[in-house]
Structures are given as C-alpha cells and as structure tokens.
ZATIPA-740794 format. One record per residue (C-alpha): residue number from 1; residue in three letters; x, y negated, z negated. Coordinates in pm, whole numbers, plus 32768, in hexadecimal, padded with zeros to 4 digits. Layout:
! ZATIPA-740794
   nr  rest    c1    c2    c3
  NUM   ALA     X     Y     Z
...
***
This chain:
! ZATIPA-740794
   nr  rest    c1    c2    c3
    1   MET  8000  8000  8000
    2   LYS  806C  7E9D  8040
    3   LEU  800A  7D4E  7FAE
    4   ILE  8009  7C4E  80C6
    5   THR  803A  7AED  8042
    6   ALA  800E  79C0  8124
    7   ILE  8040  784F  80E5
    8   ILE  7F72  7792  81E8
    9   LYS  7EDE  763C  822E
   10   PRO  7D8B  760D  8180
   11   GLN  7CD7  75C1  82C7
   12   LYS  7D3E  7716  8354
   13   LEU  7CA0  77E6  823D
   14   ASP  7B52  7821  82EE
   15   ALA  7BFE  7889  8432
   16   VAL  7CE3  797C  837D
   17   LYS  7BC3  7A0D  82B2
   18   GLU  7AE9  7A3D  83E6
   19   ALA  7C07  7ADE  84A8
   20   LEU  7C51  7BD6  8390
   21   VAL  7AE3  7C33  8359
   22   SER  7AA9  7C60  84D0
   23   GLN  7BC0  7D65  84CF
   24   GLY  7B2F  7E1F  83A3
   25   ILE  7C1F  7D96  82A0
   26   THR  7B4E  7D2A  8177
   27   GLY  7B94  7CC6  8014
   28   MET  7C78  7BA1  7FD0
   29   THR  7CDA  7AB0  7EC0
   30   VAL  7CF8  793F  7F10
   31   SER  7DA4  783F  7E32
   32   GLU  7DF4  76D1  7E59
   33   ALA  7F68  768F  7E57
   34   LYS  8057  756D  7E85
   35   GLY  81B5  757A  7F0E
   36   PHE  82A8  7515  801C
   37   GLY  838B  75BB  8116
   38   ARG  8488  7532  8206
   39   GLN  83CB  73EA  8228
   40   LEU  8408  739C  80B6
   41   GLY  82B7  72F2  8095
   42   LEU  8234  71D4  8166
   43   THR  8204  705D  8161
   44   GLU  80A2  6FD1  815D
   45   VAL  8023  6E6D  817D
   46   TYR  7F05  6DF9  809E
   47   ARG  7E8A  6C91  80B3
   48   GLY  7FCC  6C26  8156
   49   THR  80AE  6CC5  8051
   50   GLN  8189  6DF1  80A1
   51   TYR  81A9  6F07  7FA5
   52   LYS  8248  705E  7FAA
   53   VAL  817C  719C  7F79
   54   ASP  8273  729B  7EF1
   55   LEU  8181  73BD  7EC9
   56   ILE  8099  73FD  7FED
   57   PRO  7F49  74AE  7FB4
   58   LYS  7F4A  7615  8037
   59   ILE  7E7C  7750  8019
   60   ARG  7F0B  7894  7F8F
   61   LEU  7E5A  79C1  8023
   62   GLU  7E94  7B23  7FA2
   63   VAL  7E16  7C5E  804E
   64   LEU  7E54  7DC4  7FDC
   65   VAL  7E6C  7EB8  8101
   66   SER  7EE9  8014  8150
   67   THR  8051  8028  81C5
   68   LYS  7FE4  8088  8325
   69   THR  7F05  7F51  833C
   70   ALA  8006  7E57  82B7
   71   ASP  80AA  7DF3  8400
   72   LYS  7F55  7DC1  84A5
   73   ALA  7EDD  7CEB  837F
   74   ILE  8016  7C12  8391
   75   GLU  7FEB  7BE1  8508
   76   ILE  7E7D  7B7F  84DB
   77   ILE  7ED1  7A81  83CB
   78   VAL  7FF3  79E8  848E
   79   ASN  7F26  79C4  85CD
   80   ALA  7DF9  792D  851A
   81   ALA  7EC5  783F  843F
   82   ARG  7FB4  77BC  8549
   83   THR  7F8E  7650  85B4
   84   GLY  80EC  7626  863F
   85   SER  813A  7511  8548
   86   ILE  822F  7503  8428
   87   GLY  818F  7589  82EB
   88   ASP  80C6  76A7  8385
   89   GLY  813B  7784  8267
   90   LYS  81D1  78D9  8222
   91   VAL  8154  7A3F  8210
   92   TRP  8200  7B5D  815B
   93   ALA  81B9  7CC0  80ED
   94   THR  820B  7D60  7FA0
   95   ALA  81FA  7ED3  7F55
   96   VAL  80EF  7F2E  7E56
   97   GLU  8132  805B  7D7A
   98   SER  7FD1  8098  7CFF
   99   VAL  7E76  8001  7CF7
  100   THR  7D3C  8060  7C36
  101   ARG  7BD9  7FEA  7C73
  102   VAL  7B56  7F7D  7B1F
  103   ARG  79E6  7FCB  7B65
  104   THR  7A11  8135  7BD4
  105   GLY  7B69  819A  7B5A
  106   GLU  7BD3  81F6  7CBE
  107   SER  7D46  81D2  7CFD
  108   GLY  7E32  81C9  7E24
  109   GLU  7DB7  816F  7F80
  110   GLU  7C51  81CE  7F23
  111   ALA  7C52  80A0  7E3C
  112   ILE  7CA7  7FA6  7F4E
***
C-alpha cells in the first residue's frame, strides 16, 4: 500500500478530486496548508503598498491506494493539478506498512 501525498494549488482541488473519482480512486483527506518552494513566497500589492507573502496557501491531499494503483494515482493528480506555472506543487508516495478500518476491523488492502 502507498500513501500518496500531494501539495497543490487550492483552485485545482476540484479538478484533482473529480479526476481521481472518475478513475475509481475514492477516499481522500484534504487539509489547508501554507508553504513555499523555489519561488520563496511572492510580492503582493494592496492599496498601493507592496508586501511580501512568505507562506503561500496550498492544499495538502492524501490518498491511500494499493501499490499497483500508486503510479496511476500520481499521474492523475499531476495531470489534473498542472497549470504550468511556478507553485503547481509536489506529489510523493510513501510506503504504508499496515492499515485498519476502524468501523469493521478489516486490515490490509481490504481496509482501503
């Protein structure tokens, strides 16, 4: 099993969610996050005054999938989240040793 974690732009969440669900990948956790990458923040202008935004709003999306589905899930997320601009985000996979569904007690891939 793999935990796919993606940091994406907030406006791309609906597109990513729809793309995953349309391919049969369901169940996800979404959190608001703030951070920066290579751009090191950005400069905004408000009422004629410039100010620096060090931490940019992002979305952290987590999806638990079988190992055989992981590459497909990553490809779906990347394609749906891409704008071609700096700050599109990152996607990575982490091996998951075990998982248990609380409601039924099922474990392993049956619990996904």
